[in-house]
C-alpha positions in Angstrom: -156.5 -71.3 22.3 -155.8 -67.7 21.5 -159.6 -67.0 21.3 -160.1 -67.5 25.0 -157.7 -64.8 26.2 -159.0 -62.4 23.5 -162.6 -63.1 24.7 -161.6 -62.5 28.3 -159.9 -59.3 27.4 -163.0 -58.1 25.6 -165.2 -59.0 28.5 -162.8 -57.2 30.9 -162.8 -54.1 28.7 -166.6 -54.0 28.6 -166.8 -54.4 32.3 -164.4 -51.5 32.8 -166.4 -49.3 30.5 -169.7 -50.1 32.3 -168.2 -49.6 35.8 -166.6 -46.4 34.6 -169.8 -44.9 33.2 -171.7 -45.9 36.4 -169.0 -44.3 38.5 -169.5 -41.1 36.5 -173.2 -40.9 37.7 -174.8 -42.6 34.8 -177.6 -45.1 35.4 -177.8 -48.5 33.7 -180.5 -49.1 31.1 -183.1 -51.7 31.7 -185.2 -51.5 28.5 -188.9 -51.0 27.9 -189.8 -54.7 28.7 -188.8 -54.1 32.3 -191.0 -51.0 32.4 -193.9 -53.0 30.9 -194.0 -55.3 34.0 -195.7 -52.5 36.0 -196.7 -50.0 33.4 -198.6 -52.1 30.8 -201.1 -49.4 29.9 -198.3 -46.9 29.2 -196.2 -49.5 27.4 -199.1 -50.5 25.1 -199.8 -46.9 24.3 -196.1 -46.2 23.7 -195.4 -49.2 21.5 -197.9 -47.8 18.9 -196.6 -44.2 19.2 -194.3 -42.3 16.9 -191.8 -42.3 19.7 -191.5 -46.0 19.3 -192.2 -46.5 15.6 -190.5 -43.6 14.0 -188.0 -42.1 16.5 -187.0 -45.5 18.1 -187.2 -43.7 21.4 -188.1 -45.9 24.4 -189.2 -45.2 28.0 -185.7 -44.4 29.2 -185.1 -41.9 26.4 -187.6 -39.6 28.2 -187.7 -40.9 31.7 -184.0 -41.6 32.2 -182.2 -44.9 32.5 -184.1 -47.1 35.0 -181.3 -49.2 36.5 -181.5 -47.5 39.8 -185.3 -46.7 40.0 -187.1 -49.6 38.3 -187.6 -51.6 41.5 -191.2 -51.3 42.8 -189.9 -50.3 46.3 -188.3 -47.3 44.8 -190.9 -46.5 42.1 -193.6 -46.3 44.8 -191.6 -43.5 46.5 -191.5 -40.6 44.1 -188.7 -38.6 45.8 -186.6 -41.8 46.0 -187.3 -42.6 42.3 -186.3 -39.1 41.3 -183.1 -39.2 43.4 -182.4 -42.5 41.6 -182.6 -41.0 38.1 -186.3 -40.9 37.2 -187.2 -38.0 35.0 -190.8 -36.7 34.8 -190.6 -34.8 31.5 -192.0 -31.4 31.2 -193.0 -29.6 28.1 -189.7 -27.8 28.2 -187.8 -31.1 28.4 -189.7 -32.4 25.4 -188.6 -29.3 23.5 -185.1 -30.6 23.5 -186.2 -32.7 20.5 -189.6 -31.2 19.5 -189.4 -28.2 17.3 -186.1 -29.3 15.8 -185.1 -31.2 12.7 -188.7 -31.6 11.4 -190.1 -32.9 14.7 -193.4 -31.1 15.5 -193.1 -28.3 18.1 -194.2 -29.3 21.6 -197.5 -27.5 22.3 -199.8 -27.9 25.3 -202.2 -29.9 23.1 -199.5 -32.3 21.9 -198.1 -32.6 25.4 -201.5 -33.6 26.7 -202.0 -36.1 23.9 -198.6 -37.8 24.4 -199.3 -38.2 28.1 -202.9 -39.3 27.6 -201.8 -42.9 28.2 -201.4 -42.3 31.9 -203.7 -44.3 34.1 -206.3 -42.1 35.8 
């Protein structure tokens, strides 16, 4: 009997944390499987990359949490997608991690290689 109120209290606390973080301007995570629905080429490239296998870094680690931009109606409109949290990483953005703690520095050649998975 005491487990039900404890479970309800736990669920309520998690909801408050989620609502609180969203109210602070954070976007919900959707996970790489959601991205894969429309970006299969990019997903299949990423899943074999060091970002996925070594760094455990998924799409949202570089492109921002997709909760507000994942829907095709928003993704097809780049200004709307950016306004909803989509990040299009630049070489400078990548340098937040690259060049530190043993991660190779971000060069033009590396940047081109990492983004070679984009559909032409």
